[in-house]
N, C-alpha and C positions, 0 to 999 in steps of 0.2 A: 567071695567077693567080701565082704562085709570087712575077713581075720587077717585077709590082707591089708586092708585099707586103715587099717588097728597097725599092724608091724609099721605101715609107711608112713603111721603116724608120729609112729611112737619113737625113730631117734632127732626130729623137730623138740619136742617136745620133753624131751630129758636134756639137751642141749641147752633151752629155754630158762627148764630146771636149776640145771651149773651154774650157770650164766649168776643168777640168781644172788645163788649161795657163796656165790662167789663174793660180789657187787656186798650183800650180807654184810659178810665175813670184814671186806675191808674197811667196811664204814664206825665202823666202832663204836667205841664210846667216848663220854672223859677220858684220858691216858694222863695221869700226872704226867709224869716222867720227860712227857715230850714236848720236844724243843720248842722255845717261842718260835710259830712259824716268818715268812720272812713278809706275809703281806699287816702281820701285827710288829716288824719292825724300823728302822730309821729313823735319821729326826724328829724325838717328842720334848718338848717342855716340858719339864719333871720343876717342884715349886718347891725348897724347904725355907720356913720361913723367911716366909713376902720374897724371897729372890725366886727368880731363873736363871734353872740351865736350861743342856743340849743337852739330852740322852742318846745317845745314835747306836742301834749296833745293827754291827753290821757281819757274812758271814765270815769265815776265816780258815785257815788248816785246822786251828782246836776246836770249830765246831762252831764260833760266835765272839765277834770283837764289842764290846759292852767299852762308850765312849763318853768321858762326861768332861760336858767342857760349858767354860761361865762366859759370854759375851763383853761384859765391864763391872768390874775387873777379870784379867784369867787368872785361870787357876793358875794356886804356885803348891812347888813342892811337898810347904808342908800342911795342904789340908787334903789327905790321903780321907779321913777321914769323915770328913765330911763326901767329897765326894763319892766314897763309897755309901753315903745313907740317902744320895741320889740315885744308887744305884742299887741298892734296894727299892727305892721305894720304885724305879721304872720299874722294875721287876710283877714288882707289889700287882699296882695297876693291870698287868697281864697276865698278873693270878696267879704269877710264877716268883721263885728265887731266886736270891744273885746265888749261881755254881759258887758251892763251899770251896773249885778245890779256884773261883776267880782271883789270884793275886795278882793288884792292880801295881802299877806305873808310869809315874810319871813320865810324859814323856810329851818333848816340845812345849805348848798352854791348856795342856791335857791328860784326865786321870783315864787314863785305856787299861781294863774291865775282859782279861782271858778270859773265855767261860761265856762268857754274861751270861744269861738266865737258864736255869734248868726247875 
């Protein structure tokens, strides 16, 4: 009877062990290539040379879109390098970098970087 009892307990223990192994495999460590999680995205203030800008990271069809704006005066077409500096600082604050393929586009009164942080 003891042998029968051990055999009947083996499958639940095996299932529990497999479940723990699966959880351990999913948790992983710090993945430097992982995108910025949505919890870390959204409008954030970024200051460059004492001026406040808003950086807004949102999901898009290209993975993410990072939009840089300034309340007053609004961003201008000739401020692409400044907008990129804000975007770089925003991503660095999250332990990432601006995606190398993220080309800035001037749209309305903001600069938009398709690709966001990588």
